[in-house]
Every structure is written in structure tokens, then in C-alpha cells.
C-alpha positions as CSV (number, residue, x, y, z in Angstrom):
1,M,134.0,84.9,2.7
2,K,133.4,88.5,3.6
3,R,130.4,90.2,2.0
4,R,132.6,92.8,0.4
5,N,134.8,90.1,-1.2
6,L,131.7,88.3,-2.3
7,W,130.3,91.4,-4.0
8,I,133.6,91.8,-5.9
9,W,133.6,88.2,-6.9
10,I,130.2,88.6,-8.4
11,T,130.4,92.0,-10.0
12,V,133.8,91.9,-11.6
13,P,132.9,89.0,-14.0
14,V,129.7,90.8,-14.8
15,A,131.6,94.0,-15.5
16,V,133.9,92.2,-17.8
17,L,131.0,90.8,-19.7
18,T,129.4,94.2,-20.0
19,I,132.6,95.7,-21.3
20,A,132.9,92.9,-23.8
21,A,129.3,93.6,-24.9
22,A,130.2,97.2,-25.6
23,V,133.4,96.3,-27.4
24,F,131.6,93.9,-29.7
25,G,128.7,96.3,-30.2
26,K,126.0,93.9,-29.0
27,A,124.0,95.2,-26.1
28,S,122.5,91.9,-25.2
29,W,125.8,89.9,-25.5
30,A,126.3,89.4,-21.8
31,E,122.6,88.6,-21.2
32,G,122.7,86.1,-24.0
33,M,125.7,84.3,-22.4
34,F,123.4,83.5,-19.4
35,Q,120.3,82.8,-21.4
36,H,122.0,80.2,-23.4
37,R,122.5,78.1,-20.3
38,S,118.7,77.7,-19.9
39,S,117.5,74.2,-20.5
40,V,113.9,74.2,-19.6
41,W,112.7,73.2,-23.0
42,S,115.4,70.6,-23.4
43,E,114.3,69.0,-20.1
44,R,110.7,69.0,-21.2
45,A,111.6,67.5,-24.6
46,E,113.5,64.8,-22.8
47,L,110.5,64.0,-20.5
48,A,108.2,63.9,-23.5
49,Q,110.6,61.5,-25.4
50,D,110.7,59.2,-22.3
51,E,106.9,59.2,-22.2
52,L,106.6,58.5,-25.9
53,S,108.7,55.4,-25.5
54,A,107.0,54.3,-22.3
55,S,103.5,54.7,-23.7
56,F,103.9,53.5,-27.4
57,W,107.1,51.5,-27.9
58,D,106.9,47.8,-28.8
59,G,110.3,46.4,-28.4
60,K,109.4,43.0,-29.9
61,R,108.3,44.5,-33.2
62,K,110.8,47.5,-32.9
63,L,107.9,49.8,-33.8
64,Y,105.6,52.2,-32.0
65,N,102.0,51.3,-31.4
66,N,99.3,53.4,-33.1
67,A,97.7,54.5,-29.8
68,S,98.1,54.4,-26.1
69,P,96.6,52.4,-24.7
70,C,96.1,50.3,-27.8
71,I,93.6,47.5,-28.2
72,L,94.4,44.2,-29.9
73,Q,95.0,44.7,-33.7
74,L,94.6,48.4,-33.4
75,C,98.1,48.5,-31.9
76,T,99.6,47.5,-35.2
77,D,97.0,48.0,-37.9
78,P,97.0,50.0,-40.1
79,F,100.7,50.4,-40.7
80,N,101.2,54.1,-40.4
81,Y,104.4,54.4,-42.4
82,W,104.6,58.1,-42.5
83,W,103.9,58.5,-38.8
84,L,106.9,56.3,-38.2
85,A,109.1,58.5,-40.4
86,H,108.3,61.3,-38.0
87,V,109.3,59.2,-35.0
88,V,112.6,58.6,-36.7
89,D,112.9,62.4,-36.9
90,L,112.2,62.7,-33.2
91,S,114.8,60.1,-32.4
92,V,117.3,62.2,-34.5
93,D,116.2,65.3,-32.6
94,G,116.9,63.6,-29.3
95,Y,120.3,62.3,-30.4
96,L,121.4,65.8,-31.7
97,R,120.2,67.3,-28.4
98,T,121.8,64.9,-26.1
99,G,124.3,62.6,-27.9
100,A,122.8,59.7,-25.9
101,T,123.4,56.2,-27.1
102,S,119.8,55.3,-26.4
103,Y,118.6,57.5,-29.3
104,K,121.2,56.1,-31.6
105,E,120.0,52.6,-30.7
106,R,116.4,53.6,-31.2
107,I,117.2,54.9,-34.7
108,Q,118.7,51.5,-35.5
109,D,115.8,49.6,-34.1
110,L,113.3,51.7,-36.1
111,Y,115.3,51.0,-39.3
112,D,115.0,47.3,-38.6
113,G,111.4,47.4,-37.5
114,I,110.0,49.6,-40.4
115,L,112.0,47.6,-43.0
116,S,110.6,44.3,-41.7
117,R,107.1,45.6,-41.5
118,N,107.3,47.0,-45.1
119,A,108.3,43.6,-46.6
120,G,112.0,44.3,-46.6
121,V,111.9,47.3,-49.0
122,W,111.6,51.0,-48.5
123,P,109.2,52.2,-51.2
124,N,105.4,52.1,-50.8
125,D,102.5,53.3,-52.9
126,Y,102.4,56.9,-51.6
127,Y,104.9,59.5,-52.8
128,D,104.2,61.7,-49.8
129,D,104.9,58.9,-47.4
130,M,108.2,58.1,-49.2
131,A,109.3,61.7,-49.1
132,W,108.9,61.8,-45.3
133,M,110.8,58.5,-44.9
134,G,113.6,59.8,-47.2
135,L,113.9,63.0,-45.1
136,A,114.0,61.0,-41.9
137,W,116.8,58.7,-43.1
138,L,118.8,61.5,-44.6
139,R,118.7,63.3,-41.2
140,A,119.7,60.0,-39.5
141,F,122.7,59.7,-41.9
142,D,123.7,63.2,-41.1
143,A,123.5,62.6,-37.4
144,V,124.9,59.1,-37.1
145,G,126.9,58.6,-40.2
146,D,125.7,55.1,-41.0
147,D,125.8,54.5,-44.8
148,K,122.7,52.3,-44.7
149,Y,120.6,55.4,-43.8
150,K,122.0,57.3,-46.8
151,A,121.2,54.3,-49.0
152,A,117.7,54.2,-47.8
153,A,117.2,57.9,-48.5
154,L,118.7,57.6,-52.0
155,A,116.6,54.5,-52.8
156,L,113.4,56.4,-51.8
157,W,114.4,59.4,-53.8
158,E,114.9,57.4,-57.0
159,D,111.3,56.0,-56.5
160,I,109.9,59.4,-55.8
161,K,111.3,60.9,-59.0
162,G,109.2,58.3,-60.9
163,G,106.1,60.1,-59.6
164,W,106.6,63.1,-61.8
165,N,104.5,63.2,-64.9
166,E,103.0,65.9,-67.1
167,E,99.4,65.4,-66.2
168,M,98.1,68.6,-64.7
169,G,101.1,70.3,-66.1
170,G,103.7,68.4,-64.0
171,G,104.2,67.7,-60.3
172,I,104.7,64.6,-58.2
173,A,101.6,62.4,-58.0
174,W,100.1,61.6,-54.6
175,R,100.1,57.8,-55.2
176,K,101.0,55.3,-57.8
177,E,97.5,54.3,-58.5
178,Q,96.2,57.8,-59.2
179,T,98.9,59.5,-61.3
180,D,96.7,62.5,-62.3
181,Y,96.0,63.7,-58.8
182,K,98.7,66.1,-57.7
183,N,98.9,67.7,-54.2
184,A,101.0,69.7,-51.8
185,P,101.6,66.7,-49.4
186,A,103.6,64.9,-52.1
187,N,105.4,67.8,-53.7
188,A,106.7,70.1,-51.0
189,P,108.3,67.3,-48.9
190,S,109.9,66.0,-52.1
191,A,111.3,69.5,-52.9
192,I,112.7,69.6,-49.3
193,L,114.3,66.2,-49.8
194,A,115.8,67.1,-53.2
195,A,117.2,70.4,-51.9
196,R,118.8,68.7,-48.8
197,L,120.3,65.9,-51.0
198,Y,121.9,68.6,-53.2
199,A,123.2,70.4,-50.0
200,R,124.7,67.1,-48.7
201,F,126.1,65.5,-51.9
202,G,126.3,68.3,-54.5
203,N,124.4,66.6,-57.3
204,K,123.1,69.5,-59.4
205,D,120.3,67.3,-60.8
206,D,118.9,67.2,-57.3
207,L,118.8,71.0,-57.1
208,A,117.1,71.1,-60.5
209,W,114.5,68.7,-59.3
210,A,113.9,70.7,-56.1
211,E,113.4,73.9,-58.1
212,R,111.1,72.3,-60.7
213,I,108.9,70.6,-58.0
214,Y,108.8,73.8,-56.0
215,Q,107.9,76.0,-59.0
216,W,105.1,73.6,-60.0
217,E,103.6,73.8,-56.6
218,K,103.9,77.6,-56.3
219,N,102.3,78.0,-59.7
220,N,99.4,75.7,-59.1
221,L,98.7,75.4,-55.4
222,V,99.7,78.6,-53.7
223,D,97.5,81.7,-53.5
224,P,99.7,84.5,-54.9
225,D,97.9,87.1,-52.9
226,T,98.1,85.5,-49.4
227,G,100.6,82.7,-49.5
228,L,98.0,80.2,-48.5
229,V,98.9,76.7,-49.8
230,W,95.9,74.7,-51.1
231,D,95.9,71.0,-50.7
232,G,95.7,69.6,-54.3
233,M,94.2,69.5,-57.7
234,N,92.2,67.0,-59.8
235,R,91.4,64.7,-56.8
236,N,88.1,63.8,-58.4
237,G,89.3,63.9,-62.0
238,D,87.7,67.3,-62.7
239,G,90.8,69.5,-62.7
240,L,89.6,71.5,-59.8
241,I,91.8,72.8,-56.9
242,D,90.8,71.8,-53.4
243,K,90.7,75.4,-52.2
244,D,88.5,74.6,-49.2
245,W,91.1,72.1,-47.9
246,T,93.5,74.2,-45.8
247,F,95.8,72.4,-43.5
248,T,98.7,73.5,-41.3
249,Y,100.7,70.6,-42.8
250,N,100.7,72.2,-46.2
251,Q,101.8,75.6,-45.0
252,G,104.6,73.9,-43.0
253,T,106.0,71.9,-45.9
254,F,105.9,74.9,-48.3
255,I,107.7,77.0,-45.7
256,G,110.3,74.1,-45.4
257,A,110.8,73.9,-49.2
258,G,111.4,77.7,-49.4
259,V,113.9,77.6,-46.5
260,E,115.8,74.7,-48.0
261,L,116.0,76.2,-51.5
262,Y,117.1,79.5,-50.0
263,R,119.9,77.6,-48.2
264,A,120.9,75.9,-51.4
265,T,120.7,78.9,-53.7
266,K,120.8,82.0,-51.5
267,K,118.0,83.5,-53.5
268,D,115.9,85.7,-51.3
269,A,112.7,85.0,-53.2
270,Y,112.5,81.6,-51.7
271,L,112.7,83.0,-48.1
272,E,110.2,85.6,-48.9
273,D,107.8,83.0,-50.1
274,A,108.3,81.1,-46.9
275,A,107.7,84.2,-44.8
276,K,104.5,85.0,-46.7
277,T,103.1,81.6,-46.0
278,A,104.2,81.7,-42.4
279,D,102.5,85.0,-41.9
280,Y,99.3,83.6,-43.4
281,A,99.4,80.6,-41.0
282,A,100.0,83.0,-38.0
283,D,97.4,85.5,-38.9
284,R,94.7,83.2,-40.3
285,M,95.1,79.7,-39.0
286,A,96.0,80.4,-35.4
287,S,93.2,81.6,-33.1
288,P,93.1,85.4,-33.1
289,T,92.2,85.4,-29.4
290,T,94.5,82.7,-28.0
291,G,97.2,82.3,-30.7
292,M,96.7,78.5,-30.6
293,L,97.1,76.4,-33.7
294,P,93.9,74.4,-34.6
295,S,93.1,70.8,-33.9
296,E,92.7,69.1,-37.2
297,G,91.2,65.8,-36.2
298,D,92.6,62.5,-35.2
299,G,94.6,60.0,-37.3
300,D,96.8,61.8,-39.8
301,G,95.3,65.2,-39.0
302,A,96.7,65.0,-35.5
303,L,100.2,65.2,-36.9
304,F,99.7,68.2,-39.2
305,K,100.6,71.1,-36.9
306,G,103.7,69.2,-35.7
307,V,104.9,69.4,-39.3
308,L,104.1,73.2,-39.4
309,V,106.1,74.0,-36.2
310,R,109.1,71.9,-37.3
311,Y,109.6,74.0,-40.4
312,W,108.5,77.2,-38.8
313,G,111.5,76.6,-36.5
314,E,113.7,76.3,-39.6
315,L,112.4,79.6,-40.9
316,V,113.1,81.4,-37.6
317,R,116.7,80.3,-37.9
318,E,117.1,81.8,-41.4
319,K,115.0,84.9,-40.9
320,P,115.4,85.9,-37.3
321,G,113.8,88.8,-35.5
322,N,110.2,88.0,-36.2
323,E,108.6,88.2,-32.8
324,K,105.2,87.1,-34.1
325,W,106.5,83.7,-35.2
326,L,108.5,83.2,-32.0
327,N,105.6,84.3,-29.8
328,L,103.3,81.9,-31.6
329,L,105.7,79.0,-31.1
330,R,106.2,80.0,-27.5
331,R,102.5,80.4,-26.8
332,N,101.6,77.0,-28.2
333,A,104.5,75.3,-26.4
334,E,103.6,76.8,-23.0
335,S,100.0,75.9,-23.4
336,L,100.9,72.4,-24.4
337,W,103.0,71.9,-21.3
338,E,100.7,73.7,-18.9
339,Q,97.3,72.5,-20.2
340,G,97.9,69.7,-22.7
341,R,99.4,67.0,-20.6
342,K,97.6,63.9,-19.4
343,N,97.5,63.8,-15.6
344,D,100.8,65.7,-15.5
345,R,102.4,63.1,-17.8
346,P,103.9,64.6,-21.0
347,L,101.5,62.6,-23.2
348,F,99.7,64.9,-25.7
349,G,96.4,64.8,-27.5
350,L,94.7,66.5,-30.4
351,S,94.5,69.9,-28.7
352,W,97.5,71.8,-27.3
353,S,95.2,73.6,-24.8
354,Q,93.3,70.6,-23.4
355,T,94.1,67.4,-21.7
356,P,94.1,64.3,-24.0
357,D,91.2,61.9,-24.2
358,D,91.6,58.4,-22.6
359,V,93.1,57.0,-25.8
360,V,95.9,59.0,-27.3
361,P,96.9,58.6,-31.0
362,L,100.6,58.2,-31.7
363,S,100.2,60.9,-34.3
364,A,99.1,63.4,-31.7
365,D,101.9,62.6,-29.3
366,I,104.5,62.9,-32.1
367,S,103.1,66.3,-32.9
368,G,103.4,67.7,-29.4
369,T,106.8,66.2,-28.8
370,A,108.0,67.7,-32.1
371,L,106.9,71.1,-30.8
372,L,109.0,70.6,-27.6
373,E,112.0,69.5,-29.7
374,V,111.7,72.6,-31.8
375,M,111.7,74.8,-28.7
376,A,114.6,72.9,-27.2
377,S,116.6,73.4,-30.4
378,L,115.8,77.2,-30.6
379,E,116.6,77.4,-26.9
380,K,120.0,75.8,-27.4
381,Q,120.9,78.1,-30.3
382,G,119.9,81.2,-28.3
383,W,116.8,82.2,-30.2
384,L,114.5,82.1,-27.1
């Protein structure tokens, strides 16, 4: 091919795209057409999902081990029910991203494995745990269409509603043996679940539940000046609010509840609440010098910031244009990939800016993989 003809072959389509951009009034339209083809975060998410399975999956039990490497009974005990709900979420993420049968099969295996480990029933003693599991199975139903996932979500929701009582002015209890202790971990995820159930099935009672739970949390556990979400109240039977317990998890779940109620009602106030809390998390919880989200310990704490970034991603979709939020997600994801891998394997620890310790908790790897799936989803939808 002659160079002149090659130049025409390249420039004419670009000119057409440029004209189209002008016609449609979007200066970045042509650029966006090319950007949407990028798949760097999708490829990284896939590598992380492969490593998650290679390092933690126990095919015999159809469950993930608690750590990698794991030692004897520490592989299986304790039964980290709510961590496994988030692994279901990751499998749904992978299926939505790729459509691969392997993810669909993994969702089915997890359904069998978790149900078997939980004595053949879905409920347990902790309302926050059940909210996470309900959310996971509702997403699985949406993605796969299997009615048993819908049934699991609805069974859990019925049990969760029984956690509401009028002690401390209302709210869902944290656990069945301590009905007067109310906290953000039980209430905001329950509000998200109720709002999503309303969106899927149109039961107005579910919307009423979502709004009532949300309003109780906002009235009792959210600082009206800053948007900071406190952890809980009456933990020690003294009626006090745990204002010194500030976790990324609670900011994430309140953001998520606001986003889902906005989607259900189109009331801007919910989205503004979510934005206020997101700004607090960005300005006060991330490092002012590096922009990195904090490490919050091992065990459950290692999963906390994974919860925040998942729902931060949902807020970005509903309230686009906030470069601060996008830059924070991007900064943490780039650091995770460049500095947070274990010997160049996408296995992630407590910090997203340091290589993991020799033993990696499942919760930490879920958290890092969730961040990559959020980035892959935003990339696919053209937000990056």
C-alpha cells in the first residue's frame, strides 16, 4: 500500500468521527470511542480472580479457605459467612464482565458449599451477615436468572426484618442475642437490600422498609455536619454512640444506601447524602499526602475498604464528573497493582501500597480484587 493511500485510510475515518462529535455536540465523543476499547483493568481483574481461585479455593468443600497458605483447621475455622458473601459478589462481577461459564459454575458451587456449611439454611445469628448474603444472592439472581438465588435472597430478607425493634428508637439489631445494640453494619446493607428488592420486584413495602431503616441510621449514626458515619450505639448498654469507631466500611454502606434509594425514588437528597459522606471519606480517611485508603487490620477489617470502593463506584455512575472520587479510586488501584502484589502475583494484603505478608487473609484478597473489578466496570462503561 502506498503511503499516501495509507494516510487517507487512517485519516478519513478519524475525520468522520470528528465530524460526528461536532454534530452531536460532544467534543470527546471520538476520543471516547477509542477509550472504551481499553481493557487494562479488565485484564488485571481477571488475573486477580484467577489468583483468588488458585490460592484459596477448596473444591472439595466448595468454599474458599480463610487464608493462603492456610494451616490445618485455620483453613476452615471460623466460618466467615460474610466474607463468602463477598466472594459470591466477586463471582457475579466476573460473570457480568466476561459471560464465562466458569463464573456461573463457581456461583453454583458457592451456593452449595455455603448452604452445606451453614447446616442447610441461609439465616445465621448476625443481621449484618445476612444482609450481605442477601445482596449477593440477589445480584446472582439478576445475573444468572436462577430462581433459587432469588429464593435465598427473599428468605434472608424475611429474617432480617425481624431484627427491627423499637429499642434505641428503632433500627435493625446487630445480632439476635443483643437486640438493643444497633449499628451501621447491620442497617445500611439492609437498606441497600430493601431498595434493590423494591427495584427488582416492585413491592412498595420493601421501599418503605428501605426508607425507614435509612432514616433511622441518618438520624442516629451520621454526623450532620460532616457526613461521617459512626459505627453504632448502645454497644455496652449505656446508650452511647461509638463516635471513635470510624471505618471505611460504614462510609461505603451509607453511600450505597443513598445511591440505591436515589435510584428507587429519584429524590436528590439521597444522592447528596451519599456525596457528602464520600467527600468525608476522600478528605479525611484517605492519606492527605498519598491518597491511599487506610489499612484497618486483618480479619474483618481487611475487607472494609473493599466495601467502600464498591459503593463508591456506584456513586460515580450516578453522580459523574467528580474527579476527586475517580482519582482516589485510580490512585489506590494503580498502587495496588504496582506495589501491592505478592512477588508479581495478584495476591493482595492489608495495605494497597505494600507487598503482602507471608500469610494472606482471604478478606484482604477479596478487598483488593473488588477494587480491580470496580475499575474494570468503570472502564467498560467509559468512566475512566
